[in-house]
C-alpha positions in Angstrom: 12.2 11.0 -17.5 10.7 7.6 -18.3 11.9 4.6 -20.1 10.9 4.4 -23.7 8.9 1.6 -25.4 12.2 0.6 -27.1 13.9 0.5 -23.6 11.2 -1.8 -22.3 11.4 -4.2 -25.3 15.1 -4.3 -24.9 15.1 -4.8 -21.2 12.5 -7.6 -21.4 14.8 -9.4 -24.0 17.8 -9.0 -21.6 15.7 -10.3 -18.7 14.7 -13.4 -20.6 18.2 -14.0 -21.8 19.4 -13.9 -18.1 16.5 -16.3 -17.2 17.5 -18.8 -20.0 21.2 -18.8 -18.8 21.1 -19.2 -15.0 24.1 -19.8 -12.8 24.2 -20.9 -9.2 25.6 -19.1 -6.1 29.3 -18.4 -6.5 29.3 -19.6 -10.2 27.9 -16.4 -11.8 30.8 -15.8 -14.1 28.9 -15.7 -17.4 26.0 -13.8 -15.8 28.4 -11.1 -14.7 29.8 -10.8 -18.2 26.2 -10.5 -19.6 25.6 -7.7 -17.1 28.8 -5.9 -18.1 27.9 -6.1 -21.8 24.4 -4.7 -21.1 25.9 -1.8 -19.1 28.5 -0.8 -21.7 26.2 1.4 -23.9 25.0 3.3 -20.8 28.6 4.5 -19.9 29.0 4.3 -16.1 32.1 6.2 -15.1 33.5 2.9 -13.6 32.6 -0.7 -13.8 34.3 -2.9 -11.1 34.0 -6.7 -11.7 34.9 -9.5 -9.4 33.6 -8.1 -6.2 33.0 -10.8 -3.6 33.4 -13.4 -6.3 31.5 -12.5 -9.5 29.8 -9.3 -8.3 29.7 -6.2 -10.6 29.5 -2.6 -9.5 28.6 0.2 -11.9 29.3 3.7 -10.7 27.5 6.9 -11.9 29.4 9.8 -10.3 28.1 13.4 -10.5 31.6 14.8 -9.8 30.1 16.8 -7.0 30.4 16.2 -3.2 27.5 14.2 -1.8 26.4 10.9 -0.4 26.9 7.5 -2.0 23.6 5.7 -2.8 23.8 1.9 -3.5 21.1 0.0 -5.2 21.5 -3.8 -5.1 20.3 -6.7 -7.1 21.3 -10.4 -7.1 22.9 -12.5 -9.8 22.5 -16.1 -8.7 19.9 -18.7 -9.6 18.6 -21.8 -7.7 19.5 -25.5 -7.9 16.0 -26.4 -9.0 14.7 -28.0 -12.2 12.4 -25.5 -14.0 9.2 -27.0 -15.3 7.6 -23.9 -16.8 6.7 -23.7 -20.5 7.9 -20.2 -21.2 10.0 -19.8 -24.4 13.0 -18.6 -22.3 13.0 -21.6 -20.0 16.4 -22.5 -18.4 18.9 -24.0 -20.8 20.8 -25.5 -17.8 18.6 -28.4 -16.5 18.7 -28.4 -12.7 19.5 -24.7 -12.4 16.9 -21.9 -12.8 16.0 -18.3 -12.0 13.0 -19.2 -9.8 13.3 -16.3 -7.4 13.4 -13.4 -9.8 17.0 -12.3 -9.5 17.0 -12.0 -13.3 14.2 -9.4 -13.0 15.9 -7.6 -10.2 19.1 -7.2 -12.1 17.2 -6.1 -15.2 15.6 -3.3 -13.1 19.1 -2.1 -12.3 20.1 -2.2 -16.0 17.0 0.0 -16.7 18.1 2.3 -13.9 21.5 2.6 -15.6 19.8 4.0 -18.7 18.1 6.6 -16.5 21.3 7.6 -14.9 23.1 7.8 -18.2 20.5 10.2 -19.5 20.2 12.3 -16.3 23.2 12.1 -14.0 22.7 12.7 -10.3 23.2 16.4 -9.3 25.5 15.4 -6.3 27.2 12.4 -4.9 27.2 9.1 -6.8 25.1 6.0 -7.4 26.5 2.5 -7.1 24.5 -0.2 -8.9 25.6 -3.4 -7.1 24.9 -6.7 -9.0 25.6 -9.0 -6.0 26.6 -12.7 -6.2 25.5 -15.5 -4.0 22.4 -14.2 -2.2 20.7 -17.6 -2.1 23.3 -19.2 0.2 23.7 -16.0 2.4 27.4 -15.5 1.6 27.3 -12.9 -1.2 26.7 -9.6 0.7 29.3 -10.4 3.3 31.8 -11.3 0.6 31.2 -8.0 -1.3 31.5 -6.0 1.9 34.7 -7.7 2.9 36.3 -7.3 -0.6 39.0 -4.6 -0.5 37.7 -3.4 -3.8 34.4 -2.4 -2.3 35.9 -0.2 0.4 36.0 2.9 -1.8 32.3 2.4 -2.7 31.0 2.2 0.9 27.5 3.6 0.8 25.7 6.1 3.0 22.3 4.8 1.7 21.4 1.3 0.4 18.1 0.3 -1.3 16.8 -3.0 -2.7 13.6 -4.7 -3.7 12.3 -8.2 -4.0 9.3 -9.3 -6.0 6.6 -11.0 -4.0 4.1 -13.5 -5.3 0.8 -13.6 -3.4 0.7 -9.8 -3.3 -1.3 -7.9 -6.0 0.7 -7.0 -9.0 2.6 -3.7 -8.5 1.4 -3.2 -4.9 4.3 -2.9 -2.4 5.0 -4.1 1.1 7.3 -1.9 3.2 7.7 -1.1 6.9 10.5 0.3 9.2 12.2 -2.1 11.6 12.7 -5.9 11.1 11.6 -7.2 7.8 13.5 -10.6 7.4 14.6 -13.2 9.9 18.1 -14.1 10.7 18.8 -17.8 9.9 21.5 -20.4 9.7 21.7 -24.1 8.7 23.3 -26.3 11.3 24.5 -29.8 10.4 24.7 -32.1 13.4 26.8 -35.3 13.0 26.5 -38.0 15.6 29.1 -40.8 15.5 29.0 -44.1 17.5 29.8 -47.6 16.4 28.0 -50.1 14.1 26.9 -53.5 15.1 25.2 -56.6 13.7 21.5 -55.9 13.5 20.9 -59.0 15.6 23.0 -57.6 18.4 22.4 -53.8 18.4 23.3 -53.6 22.1 27.0 -54.3 21.2 27.3 -51.1 19.2 26.5 -47.4 19.8 23.7 -46.4 17.6 22.5 -42.7 17.3 18.8 -43.8 16.8 17.5 -42.6 20.2 19.5 -39.4 20.2 18.2 -38.5 16.7 14.6 -39.2 17.8 15.0 -37.0 20.9 16.7 -34.3 18.9 13.9 -34.0 16.4 11.4 -33.5 19.2 13.7 -31.2 21.2 14.7 -29.0 18.4 11.1 -28.4 17.4 10.3 -27.5 21.0 13.1 -24.9 21.0 11.9 -23.4 17.8 8.1 -23.9 17.6 7.4 -21.1 15.1 4.1 -19.4 15.6 3.2 -15.7 15.1 5.8 -13.3 13.8 6.4 -11.3 16.9 9.3 -10.6 19.3 10.7 -13.9 20.5 9.7 -15.8 17.3 12.0 -18.8 16.8 11.7 -21.6 14.3 13.6 -24.9 13.9 13.0 -26.7 10.6 14.4 -30.2 10.1 15.4 -30.3 6.4 17.4 -33.5 6.0 18.2 -36.7 8.0 20.4 -39.7 7.2 21.4 -42.6 9.4 23.4 -45.8 8.9 23.8 -47.8 5.8 21.0 -48.9 3.5 21.2 -52.5 4.7 19.0 -54.7 7.0 21.9 -56.4 8.7 23.7 -53.4 10.2 22.7 -51.4 13.2 23.7 -47.7 12.4 26.9 -46.1 13.8 26.4 -42.6 12.4 23.7 -40.1 11.7 23.4 -36.6 10.3 20.6 -34.2 11.0 20.3 -30.8 9.2 18.2 -28.1 10.8 17.5 -24.5 9.7 17.2 -22.2 12.7 15.7 -18.7 12.4 14.7 -15.8 14.6 13.7 -12.2 14.2 17.0 -10.8 15.5 20.7 -11.8 15.2 21.0 -12.1 19.0 17.9 -14.3 19.3 19.3 -16.6 16.6 22.6 -16.8 18.4 20.8 -18.0 21.5 18.8 -20.5 19.5 22.0 -21.9 18.0 23.6 -22.2 21.5 20.6 -24.0 22.9 20.3 -26.4 19.9 23.9 -27.4 20.1 23.7 -27.8 23.9 20.7 -30.1 23.4 22.7 -32.2 20.8 25.7 -32.5 23.2 23.5 -33.7 26.0 21.9 -36.3 23.9 25.2 -37.5 22.5 26.6 -37.8 26.0 23.7 -39.9 27.1 24.3 -42.4 24.3 28.1 -42.3 24.4 28.3 -40.7 21.0 30.7 -38.1 19.5 29.0 -35.0 18.2 30.2 -32.3 15.8 28.6 -29.3 14.2 29.0 -27.2 11.0 27.2 -24.0 10.0 25.9 -23.2 6.5 23.9 -20.5 4.6 24.2 -17.8 7.3 21.8 -14.8 7.0 21.8 -11.8 9.2 18.4 -10.2 10.1 17.3 -7.6 7.7 16.3 -4.3 9.3 14.8 -1.3 7.5 16.2 2.0 8.7 13.3 4.5 9.3 14.9 7.3 7.2 15.6 5.0 4.3 12.1 3.5 4.6 10.6 7.0 4.4 12.5 7.7 1.2 11.2 4.5 -0.4 7.7 5.2 0.7 7.8 8.7 -0.9 9.3 7.1 -4.0 6.5 4.6 -4.2 3.9 7.3 -3.9 5.7 9.4 -6.6 5.6 6.3 -8.8 1.9 5.7 -8.3 2.6 2.5 -6.4 0.3 1.7 -3.5 1.9 0.2 -0.3 1.3 -1.0 3.2 3.2 -3.0 5.8 1.4 -6.2 4.9 2.5 -9.0 7.3 6.1 -7.9 7.7 8.4 -9.0 9.1 8.5 -12.3 7.1 10.1 -15.6 8.0 12.2 -15.8 4.9 15.8 -14.6 5.1 17.6 -12.1 2.9 21.3 -11.1 3.0 20.7 -7.4 2.1 20.5 -6.7 5.8 24.3 -6.8 6.0 24.6 -3.5 4.2 22.7 -1.9 7.0 24.8 -3.6 9.6 27.9 -2.1 8.0 26.6 1.5 8.5 24.4 2.4 5.5 20.9 3.6 6.1 19.3 0.7 4.3 15.8 -0.4 3.4 14.1 -3.0 1.2 10.6 -3.2 -0.2 8.6 -6.1 -1.6 6.9 -5.5 -4.9 3.8 -7.6 -5.7 4.2 -10.2 -8.5 0.5 -11.0 -8.5 -2.0 -12.5 -6.1 -2.1 -15.8 -8.0 1.4 -15.8 -9.3 3.4 -19.0 -8.7 5.4 -18.8 -5.5 9.1 -18.1 -5.3 11.3 -21.2 -5.6 8.5 -23.2 -7.3 9.3 -24.9 -10.6 6.8 -22.9 -12.6 7.8 -19.4 -11.3 8.8 -16.7 -13.8 9.5 -13.0 -13.0 6.7 -10.7 -14.2 8.1 -8.3 -16.9 5.5 -5.7 -15.9 7.6 -5.0 -12.8 10.7 -3.8 -14.6 9.5 -0.2 -15.4 7.9 0.1 -12.0 11.1 -0.9 -10.2 13.2 1.5 -12.2 10.8 4.4 -11.4 10.8 3.6 -7.7 14.6 3.6 -7.5 14.9 6.7 -9.7 12.6 8.7 -7.4 14.5 7.4 -4.3 17.9 8.5 -5.8 16.4 11.9 -6.7 15.4 12.5 -3.1 18.9 11.9 -1.8 21.1 13.3 -4.6 18.8 15.7 -6.5 
């Protein structure tokens, strides 16, 4: 069973409406309402709103015993000003769907049409429209929500569009596919002084300089292989914007990433130890806070095999590409909680604008392909 031309036209209109009305992580209230309205004609047995914040789950239950298959998309947009010239450009300046979550969610809405027309023969399907992927909190919030417990999946699938890869070609491999990462804010506090007498204060200047060098030595990047670690300085502030004051405080923001959760934990420990040592040498107080935590994303071999067969049945070519990738993705948490989980990356075009750039827009040609892939995957598990 395929989507009709009328389905495609309707789904493209929905996708562009979502694109024009983006909401940031944790603020997806109206987006969730749009999703619920778009689901209504396709009659899931249950729609559960408010999961992990503004998440929406649509359940298609066969009424027969069998596994639970979850397919996940994301609801949130990015805090970036869109500069594209498409007719459906963001109507909320400074917020935009520049990662394709509007397209991913539209794929699930297309899948809802398929499930309405042909219910699974056993078990059930959960279409999970997840909030707050961009800051790494959404999957964990959904999984920790008591309302999600009855929906706990045996299998979990997802996709992400990928510019730089030929349109419609897929990247997939078993094992690690996305890095674990976390943002660490390091605050150093000393004492200000007159700029003519800096020695009478306690400035964080030298500690910051040594931290920048030391952190980059701890996480030098390099090839994606076991032991890969990367520390990226993303923000730095120090003192007041005045020429007469030697600074008494500084903040350094660094994003730390590694291929595995355990390696990331080790990198965090070493980075904080380095900061403590530098603070002690300069008689400074140091404090830390952690932000945007992402677990490593690991493709279960059984789930990967199902997606590979689904790709082949859909006429989609695939290979491992350069997986794993440095970027992070919170879908990995579904696998950590016990589901056999796998994610694929569907090419958005070799020359397509990159994710998170101001001219990016999701390719509508991927909607039908994504629906077909997930439909074949569900059929393998539930019949």
